[in-house]
N, C-alpha and C positions, 0 to 999 in steps of 0.2 A: 504494499499500500504506500502511495506517495506521501510525502510530508505534508501536514496540514497547512493550508494557506492562512493568510491573515484573517482573523475573525471578522465575519460579516453578519450583520443583522438583516432579517428579511425586510423588504420594502413593504409599503402598504399593499394589501391584497388579502390573503388568507389571514396574515397576522393581525390585520386591522379588524377582521371579523371574529377571530377566535382568540381566546385568552391563552397565553403561554402557561404551561403547567409543568411542575416537577414530576408529575406522573407517579405511578406506583411500581416502578421497576427497580429491583435491587441490584446495584452496581458494586456491591461490596467486594466481589471477586474480580472486578474489571478495573484495574488501576488506571487505565488510559481513557476511561469513559469521559471524565471531566475535561480532557484535552480535546476530545473529538466533538462533543455536543456544541453547537453554535458555530461550527466551522464548515468550510467547503473543502472536501477532500476527494481524491480519486479512490473509488471503492471498486473492488473486483466484483464483476457481475454475478459470479457464482456465489457470492456471499449475501446476495440480496434476494429476499422473498417478496413475492407480489402481495399487494394489499388484500387481505381476505374480505375487507369491507368495501372494496371497489364496486360501485353500483353499475359501472359500465361493463357490459358483457360482449359488445361487438366492436371490433377494430377494423376499419376499412383497409383491406390489403393493399390497394393501389396507393392510398394516402400514406400508409406505413412504408411502402417501398420508396415513395418520393422523399419522405423524411430520412429514410436510411441513406439514400443517395446524397442528401444534403449533409448529413453527419459525416459521411465518408469524405466529402470535400472540405467541409468547414469545421467539423467537430461538433460536439454538443455545446451550443451557445448558452443555453439556460440550464443550470444544474437541476437535477431531480431533487426531490426532498424525501428523506428517509428518517425513520426513527431507529434509535439504537436499541438493539436487543442485547442479551447477555452474550459475552464472548465476542467473537468476531463476526457476528451476524447482524443484519439490518433488514428493515421491512419498509417497502415503498409507502409513502404518504401520497405523493403526487408525482406525475411524470411517467406513467406507465408506457405511453407511446414512445417517449425518448429511450426508455429502458429496453423496450422490445426492438426498436429500430437499431439500437447499439448492438444488441445481440445478433441482429440480422446481418450486419456488415462484419461481424466477427471481432468486434472490439472486446478487449479483456476487462477494461475498466470504464467507469463513467463518473463524471464529477457530480458530487451530491452534497447538499446542505443537510447537516445532521441535527436532529432535534429529539426530544423525548416527548412521549405522549402516551396516555393510557388508551384502552380500547374504545371508550366512548368518544374521546377526542379524535381518534383515528377515523371512526365512522363519520363524525361530523365534518372533519376536514375533507375526507374523500367525497362526501356528498356535496358540500359547498363548492369545492374545487370543480367537481363535475358539472354543477349547475351553471357555473360561470362560463362554460364552453359555449360557443355559438353554433356548433354543428350537432347538438343533441336533438333527437326527435322529441316532439311534445310529450309522448308517453314516458320517455326516459326522465324528463324533467318532472313530470307529475309523480312518478314513482319515487324519485329522490325526495321531493317535498313530503310525500306521505311517510317515508321512512324517518325523516327528521322529526316529524310530528309525533309518530308513534314510538320510536325508539329513544328519542332524546326528550320526549314529552314537552314539545313546544306548542304554543297556540299558533293559529294562523297569523295573528298580529305579530307575535314574537318572531315567527319565521320570516315574515316579510321584511322586518328590520334586519335580521341576521343575513339574509341573502341580497338585501338592497333592492327589493322589488316592491311594487305597490301591493296592498292587501288584495285588491280586486284581481291583479294578475295571478297571484298565488291561488286564489279561489277558482279562477277560470281553468287553470291547469289541473287542479284537484278534481274538478267536476268531470274531466275527461275520463277518469277512472270508472265512472258510472256507465260508460258506453259498453256495449256488448264486446266481449273479448275478440271476436272476429274483426270488428271495426277498429279496435285498438291496434291489432296486428296490421291492419291495412294502413293505418296512420304511420306506424313504425316503418313500414315498407315503402312509404311514399305514395301510395295510391290516392290518398286524400290528405288534405291539409288540416291544420288545427281549426281553421275557419269552418270547414265542413263539419268537423267534429263538434264544434260549439253549436252549430245549427241542429245537429242530430240529437244533442242532449235534451232538447225541448220536446222530443218525441217520446211519449211514455212507453209505448209498446215496443218490446225488443224486436218483434216480428216486423213492425213497420220500419224500425231503424235499419234492419238488415235489408229490407226491400229498397229503401231509399239509397242505402250504401251501394247496393248492386247497380242501381240506376245511375248513380254518380259516376261509378267506374266505367260502366258500359257506354253511357252517353257523354262522358267527360263534362259533366255539369260544373259550372262555376259555383263559387260560394254563394253569390247572389241568387242564382237559379235554385240552389238547394234551399236557401232561406225561404224563397217564394213557395217552393214545393211543400216545405214543412208548414208554412203559414196556411196554405190552402187545406192541407190535411187536418190541421187543428181546428180550422173553421168549418170542417165538414163538407167542403166544396168538392173534394176528390179523395180518392184513396190511392196509394202508390200502386196497388195491383191494377187499378182501373185506368192508370195513366195511358192515354192513347198514343200509339205510334203513328208515324206518318203513313197514310195509306199507300199501297203499292202504285196506284194510278198516278199519285203525285210524285213518288220517287222516280218513276219511269220517265217523267216529263221534266224534272228539274234541270237536267243537263241540256235538254233541248231548248228550254226557256233561257238558260244562261247564255247559250250560243246565239240564240236569236236576238236577244237584247244587248249582248256584249257587256252585260253587267251582272252583278250578283242578284239572284232572285230567291226570295224566301217565301215559303208557303206554310201557313198555319191552318190546321183544321180542328174542329171540335168533334165530340162524340157522334153528332148527327150527320157528319160529313160536310158540314158547312165550313167555309174558311175564307182566307184572304191571301192575296198575292202582293208581296212587297218587292219593289224594284229599286235598287240603290243607284244613285248618281253622284258624281263628284264635282260637277260644275254646271253652270247655266247652259253651256253648249251641249253637254251630255244630256241634260234634261230635255232640251228641244229635240235632240236626236231620238230619244226614247219616245217622246210625244208623237213625232212623225211616224215612227214605227207602229204605234198604236192606231193611228189614223188608217 
């Protein structure tokens, strides 16, 4: 292990959100512990354990490869953070992507900031550090919030202060966990957005939720279209199962109409077969051209 560098304190970030603690680890048999904690040192990767409290379970392979290539060229720019265990062992607090990427390129060591923390602090730091990421899917964020509330016994108000988010934002994420598990999976896989999910929360029936979800994916509905569909459903104006598809006689003619007018043509029909045709135009000249065609 390389010699410890000059002692550095963490900047504002996790340390501003979490209280430093002396933890409950016994270092009586480790004479060098006090020299390591609070310093940035090069640690052998084989001596580092992954964080058992890490809420993130998926690491994008392409993104990990890109990071590995960067580390191969420039090294690890930002040290990982670990907690000191007994002996010559350490455990990740944050920076698992950097840890994995370093192993991927065959590095033997990685720069790490060493601190001490008990299990509860490990969980809280892992969750808060995870929440601060910008590439989390909404369900990952919601699950992290839920774990902070349940396992660290925080109220939503306390949680909003701890993670630096508005109380309403925290509530909106937590409500996503009320969605059917199939819909939650669809959100994690990117088939629908958080906006779609927030609209679906207002549907009481799980069956209707799933029917709307299927329609969103199949017809590529926008969030606004989904909200309108949910609104109509709750008003009793329609049911998802009864949502009408465009009749075949219209589908067969759309291309012909587009070619004839040289503009985008939209056709909407109702359950009785009645409908309307909309022709788009981009200028006064194009309007007069279409008008002459109609004559």
